[in-house]
Each structure stands twice: as structure tokens, then as C-alpha cells.
C-alpha positions in Angstrom: -3.4 -0.9 13.2 -4.7 0.6 10.2 -8.0 -0.2 7.8 -6.5 -1.0 4.4 -10.0 -2.1 2.3 -11.7 -4.9 0.7 -10.5 -7.9 -0.6 -11.1 -8.3 -4.5 -9.5 -11.8 -5.7 -6.8 -14.3 -5.7 -5.0 -14.3 -9.0 -3.5 -17.4 -10.3 -0.6 -15.7 -9.3 -1.6 -16.7 -5.9 -1.7 -12.8 -5.5 -4.2 -11.2 -3.5 -5.5 -7.7 -4.7 -7.3 -6.0 -2.1 -8.4 -2.6 -3.2 -7.3 0.1 -0.4 -8.3 3.4 1.2 -5.0 4.6 1.4 -1.8 3.7 0.1 0.4 1.0 2.1 3.5 1.2 2.5 5.2 -1.9 0.5 6.6 -4.6 3.0 3.6 -4.2 5.7 1.8 -6.8 7.6 -1.7 -7.3 6.2 -4.0 -9.1 8.5 -7.4 -10.6 8.5 -9.6 -10.3 12.0 -9.8 -13.5 13.5 -7.4 -15.0 11.5 -4.0 -12.9 11.9 -1.6 -12.1 9.2 -2.0 -13.2 5.9 0.7 -11.7 4.1 2.6 -9.1 2.9 2.5 -5.9 0.8 4.5 -6.3 -2.6 2.8 -3.8 -5.0 1.2 -0.8 -4.6 -0.4 0.2 -8.5 -3.5 1.9 -10.0 -4.3 5.8 -9.2 -3.6 7.6 -6.3 -7.3 8.0 -5.2 -8.0 4.5 -6.2 -5.6 2.5 -5.5 -4.9 -1.5 -5.7 -2.9 -3.5 -3.2 -0.8 -6.8 -4.2 -0.4 -8.9 -1.1 1.7 -12.1 -1.1 0.0 -14.5 1.0 2.1 -16.0 3.7 -0.9 -18.6 3.9 -4.7 -18.4 2.4 -7.1 -18.0 3.9 -10.0 -20.7 4.6 -13.2 -18.4 3.2 -13.5 -16.9 0.1 -11.8 -13.4 0.4 -13.7 -10.9 -2.1 -15.6 -8.2 0.1 -13.9 -9.3 3.6 -12.0 -6.3 5.2 -8.0 -6.3 5.6 -5.9 -4.4 8.3 -1.8 -3.3 7.6 0.0 -2.9 10.3 3.6 -0.9 9.3 6.9 -2.3 10.0 9.3 -1.4 12.1 12.0 1.2 11.2 15.4 0.5 11.9 17.3 2.9 13.6 20.6 3.5 11.7 22.8 6.1 12.7 26.5 7.0 11.9 28.6 4.7 13.6 25.6 1.4 14.1 26.3 -1.1 11.9 28.1 -0.2 8.0 28.7 2.8 8.9 32.0 5.2 10.0 35.5 3.2 9.5 36.2 -0.2 8.8 39.4 -1.5 11.2 41.1 -4.7 10.3 43.8 -6.1 11.7 46.4 -5.4 8.4 45.6 -1.8 8.7 48.2 0.3 10.0 46.5 2.4 12.5 
């Protein structure tokens, strides 16, 4: 669990905006301590030195988000090697092998 930044506000569209210390990966889970997973990162915008993050909320936090500290958890990477799931030779019953 890595520190993400401080919540700024929830917009009319229902997206949470966070002022981040460092830009996270899109798709990372956003966590509020004592509350659990709040949502997922869908966009990173603004300057590299002071990025902002848009989060699609899974559920609304009960309190005001301005000033609350959020954390992030990176998504697990899938292990895609050659020859597994979608790579390599396709075979079907009509092939002449």
C-alpha cells in the first residue's frame, strides 16, 4: 500500500479528485484507511510535478473527502508468456495437421 495523496472533492459526475504526490497506474485500487477500497484510478491529469487523479467510486465515503489521505494498491500483473492464452498455434478440428 502506497501513499497516493489528499482528496480535493467529489465532482457532479461522481468522480473523486485527489491531488497526488506521484502519478499512480491507471486501474490501481484507491484505499481510505478505516474504510477500505473506495474505487479505482481512471485518469491522471495535470503537470508531472503536481498530478491530479480521477477516481471512479465503488461506493461513497460517509464523510467529506477534502483533506483525507488516500492510498493506492497496484493491480496484479497477469503473466502472459508465449504459448499461453492467445499466443501460438491455433488448432481446430478442421486443420490438416
